[in-house]
N, C-alpha and C positions, 0 to 999 in steps of 0.2 A: 360446779356446786353440786354436791352429794345427794343423793336421792333419800328420800327420807319416808321412812316405813311407819305404819301403825298398827300394833298387835292388838287384837281384840281378843282375848283370851281369859277365862275365868277360874283357869288353873294355876296358881302362882308358880309351881316349881316349873311348869311347860312354859308360862309366858316368861320368866326370868331365863331360861334356855335358850330360848329363842332370841331373846335380847341379846344375850353374850353371843350368839352367832353372827347376828346382824352385824352388832358393833365390830366384832373382831373381823368381820370382813368390809369394813369402811363404810357402812351404811349410817345414816343418821337416824335415831327412833325418836318417834312420839312418846308422850306419856302412855301406861299402857291402859287399855279401857277393858272394863270385865262384863259390860252390858252394853245394848244398844244405845241407850241415851246416852250414857258417857263417851259412846265412842263419836256420837252425832256432835257433840259438845266439844269434843277435842279436834275433831276434823274441822269445824267452825274457825278454831282458835290456830290450830298447827298445820293446817293446809298439807297433810301427805301426800306423797307421790303413788303410794300403793297402800292397801290394806290387807293385812293377813288376819281373815274372820274365820274363828270357831264356829262351829255350826249350833253346838247349844250353848247357851249363856244364861247367865244370873238376868233375872227379871222376866217381864212378859214377853217380849221380842226374841227371836232367833237370829241367828247369822243369816239364814236366807232372807228373813225380814230387810236384816241391814243392807245385804246383798243386791235387793230391788232398788234401794234408794242409790247406792253407790253408781249402780249400773245408770241410773237415771241421771246421776249428776256426773258422768264420765269420769269416775274416778277407778283407776286400775284396783281389783281385788282379788284374792284367792283365798279358796275355802282350806279350814283345816278341819279334820274329822277322825273321830277314833276307828271308824269303819267306812267301807266305799261299797255298801249295798245299794242295789238297784231302785229303792225307793227313795235314797236320798240323793242319789245322782239325779233321779227324774225331777225331783223337786228343786234342785239347784241349777239345773240345766237353764230353765227360761231366765235367770237371772244374768246369763252371759259373763260367769267368771272367768278369769284368764289362768286358772289352774285350779288342781283339787288335791290336796296332800293329805294322806292317810297316816295317822299315828302310829307307832313311833316314829320319828324320821331322823335321817342323819344330817349332819350341819351340809353334806356337799349336796344332798338331795333338795335342801332348802334354798341352796345359793342356785342351782340349776332351775329351780321352778321360778324364782325371781326374774332370772335373767331372760327364762321365755315368757314370763307373764308382760315384763317391759317391754321385750320385743314386740308382743303381740300388741299391747296397747301403741306403742308407738307406729306401728303399722296398722292400727284398725282401719279396715275399710266401711264405711257406711252401709248398714244392709240396704238403703234407700236406692244407693248406686248400683245394686243388682237385682234389685226387685221390679223394674219394669217389664210389665206383660207386652209383649206383641199385640198390636192392634188386629184385632180379628176379622175387621172390615177391610183393613189395607195389611195383608201380610208381607212382612219384609222380604227382600230378597234373602236366600241364604250366602252369609258371607264365604267369601271364595275358599277361605281355608277349612270350612265344614260344607261345603256343596257336595262332596262326595257321601254325606249322610242323609239318609231318605227319611223324611216324614213331616206331615204339616200338623200333626195333633197340637192343642194349646199346651199339654204337659211337655212334651216332647222340645216345641219352639222356646219354651220358658226355659229348660235346661240348656239348650243351645244359647241363648241369650246371655245367659249367667256366664256360661264358659267362654262366649266371645268377649265379653267386657273383663273377665279376668285374665284373658289371654294375654292382653298386652300389659299387664304389670310383670313382675317378678315373684309374685306370691306363690308361697306352696298351696298346693290345692289336693284335696281328699274327697276322690270319686268314689261315690257308695251308688249300691244297687245289686240286684241280684245279677247271678250266672248270666251271660249271654247279652246282658242290654247293652253291650257296645262301650264299656269303659275304657279300653286301650286305644279305641278309633278315637272318641273324644279327647283323650291325653294327646293322641298325635295333632290334632288339629289345635289344642290347647299350644302345642309348641310351635306349629306352623305360623302361629298367630302372634308368637311373640318374637321380641329383637334376638332370641336365640334360634330363629328359624334356620341359619345356613350352619349352625354347629350341630355336634351329634345328638341323636335322640336315643338312650339306651334303655333297653326293655330288661328288666329283671322279675322274674317269677318266683317270689320268695317261698311259695309252696313247694318247688320242684328241685331247688338247691339243695345238695348234699350237705347233710348235719354236718360230717367232719370236715367240708372244705368252705363252707357259706361264707365264714371271716375273710378266708383267702380270695373268693368270687367277689366279694364286695369291695373290700379294701387293697387287696393284691399280698403279694409276698417279695421277700428280698432271696437271691439265690442261697441255698443251704439254711433256711429259715426252719425247714421241715426235713424228714427223709421224703426224697423224691423231687425236691424243690432246687431242681438242676440249674435252673434261670431265674432271672427277676422276671416277675410276670405284674402287669398292670391289673388293677381290681376295676370294677364295673364303674364305680366313682371317677377314678382317674379317666376311663374312656369317655365319659359324659363332660369331662371337664370343658368349661364354657358353654355347655348346651344342657338339655334335661335329660334326669335320669326318672323314668317309671317305675315304680315299684309296684306290682300288682302281687294280691293276696299277701299285702304287708302284716296281715293279722296272723299270719304263719310264722313271722319272725321269731326266733328264739328269746326268751327274756334276756339272756346274757348278751344277746346282739343289739337288745334295743336300747341299751346304754350307751354303745360305742355309736350306734345310729343318731342318739340324740347329740352327741358331739357333732357329729359330721352336720346337723342341721342347727345347731347353735352358734358352733366355731368356725364353721366352714374347713374343718379339718379332717383328714383320714391318718390312720396311723398303720401300714402294710404290715403284716405277720413278719417279725424280725427285722422291721426297719424304725425310721423315725418320722415323726408326724410332719406331714407336709399339708400345704394348703390347696385347697380344691373351689372353682367357683361352678355350681352347679344347683339349678332350679330342680325340686323335688315336685314331682307328682306320683301321690299313691292311691291306690285302689283296695278294694275289699268288698267283700259281700256278707261279710260278718257284722254282726251287730258291736262295735268295739267297746261301748258300752257295758255291754254285757262281760265281755272280756276282761275289762278294767274291775268290774265288781268281782269277776271269779279270781283275778289275781294273774291273770295270763296275760294282759298287756299293761306296761306302765303308763298311768295315768299321766305323767309329765309330758311322755312322748304325743299320747293322744292330744293332749291339749296343742300342743307344737304342730302337729300336722294339721291339725282341724283348724287352722286358719280361715280354709275358706271351703266349706263343704259343699260339695254339688253332686245331686241324685239324679241318677239316670232312670225314668221311669221304667217300669216293666212292661211287657207287650200288652198286657191284660188292662193296662192303664191307658193306652193309646191304641186302640182297638181299631180306629179310621186308618191308622197307618199299615196295617195287615196286607191287605189287597197291593196298595204302594210297592211296601217291601218285596211281596210276592213277584209281582212283574218285573221289579228290578233283578232279582235273582234269576227269574226265568231267563232275561235278556241277557244278564253276565254268562250263565252258564251254556246258553243256546250260541251264543259267540264263540266260547271257549271249544264246545262241539264243532262248530263250523255248520251250523245247521238254523233253520228258520225259528224264529222264536213264537211259541205256541201262546193260543190266549186262554183265559181261564172261564169255564163255563158259569153260569149262577149257581151252577149245583156245587162245583168247586169251590166257588167264593163263599158259599155258605158253610162248607164244611171247614174253610179256614176261619172263618169269622165264630165259630161256635165252639171251638177247640180251645184249651186252657193256656197252651205253652208255656209249660212249667220250663223250658229251657230257652225261652225268649227268643231271641233273633237268630241265635245261632241255631236253634232246635229249627226255627223257621226255614232258613238256609239250607240246613241239610235235609228236610222234607222236601223243599222243592228240588234241589239236585237229583234226590233220590226218583222222585216221581216223573221230572224229566228223561232219565235214563229208562224208564219204563212208556213213557210215550210213544204213541204210534200213530197221532195225526195231528193237525194244525191245532187242535183244541183239548184242551185238559177236561175230560168231563167229569173225573171222579180223581180224588187224593187217596192214598194210603195214609193214615192216619191212627195211632196206638188206641184201639177201642175202649180201653180200660180208663181212658181220662178224657174221652170224646164225648163228656156227658157233664151237664151242669155242676157246679160245686155245691149246691144246695142239696145235691143228692148223696153226696159223700159225707155223711154223719156218723158220728159214733152216741155214747149216750150223752144225753144232755144235750145232744144238737151240735157237740163239738168233738173234735179228735184232739188226740194228745199229739206233743211236738215229734215223739216219735214214730207215730201213726202218719203223719203227714209226712215226714222224711222218709219213711218206707215207701209211700205211694209214689212220691215225687222220685224218687231212684227207679223205681220200678217202671214207671211210665217212660223215663230216658232212655233206660235200658231197653225196653220194646220199641222204642222208636229209632234205636241203633240196629235193633234186632240183636239184642246182647252182645255188642260189639264194644268192650269196655274200653282197651287203649288205643291209641294212634289217630288220625285223622278223622274227625267226625264220630269217634267214640264216645261212651258215655262221661267219661272222665274229663273230657274237654268239653263237651256240652255243660257238665256241671260246674266245670272251671275248678276241679280238684287233682290233686296227685292220684295216681293211678293206684299207688298202695293204700291211700287213704281211703279211696272208694272201695277196694277190696276188704279193707278193715269195717268200713259201716257195713258192706253187705252182710259179712260174718257176723257182725252184732246185732243185725236186723233180722237174721234169719233169711235174707233173698238169695236164692238159688234158682237157676233154669230148671224146670220142669220138662 
């Protein structure tokens, strides 16, 4: 039975154009609606499988008003709009659409978005299935796959519970959170909790892939495909076949590659450079510290790819949001690095604990780990009585205010980078360097430092 689509669009030419695209692609189309009231009448009569909804319509109601109704009735829908500014995205997001297309759009874009929307609706996971909060009076034991993660704070346990539940499925997961919050460790745990646990887990940092070789790295190439291709090479997706691929810094993926990546997600098919398409069986986990909705609004990230990745978002809390885990994490790192050095594990004095708890930790767990490791090297007794932490950030946030009580985004970014640089003694690259803590490419960090006027005095 053919899928039936309802078009809700008050511009005659655009509505007819969409109708032609859908009909030529083999879809059934309902009577075109030009207002919310007309759409509701047609929905009752013709029972569409999916609705394409323009944001601004004739009459009193908007497309977002209709979207709320469609969501409550569990009817799949995709928004249409002449722009994708932040205000529209913020208003549309709570209605839980399966896609968002910005006019003008090509027939190919429409059909891809429909495929994505229908896939997401078919595989929809009820929010209630993942919103169970751990009972604070009877905290559950950490699942074996997540036992290497340290923490007992409510925010952390909620995230781990969501990760545990999605782990057993084959659903794509978008892991969100600031740099250094443990996104890759959680991705590894999700893989271990899945039926793919005995297959490869392949990590790709999209921010460090060479621009001229990124397609070859991801999808592979055939012998002779380009100068220097002296033999066939498997890409990351082929290496992960049967298992899981973790795409870190997905927000750094170039626009031209985003189109091909969308095809991999939707069709489970890759096309090596100079080769023919071939099927792959890969679960995709992605992570970013960027606001992808901002990236979409700025035109740097494809909205159809965003909706395809965002099947199941999982946010890892910052260390500021789980302060009760700071001391347990510190003790964990003390034990880890003392064992590596072959010496007894020192304990934290009350003063040292206070220092840890009063610091803002802009680099999150990664910065905490580096701080403990560095102070352990300097320790000369069984008790750490004090800790070296950058003075510039070891003060309450409320003191750091500009005019009107707020800092600009650039001022906050500059302070954040400076704090991390000071915590690493201005080491930029390599293990434990500022670029690693900030989770960005070294060249990107140098560029931001130059733009923000950051230089060691």
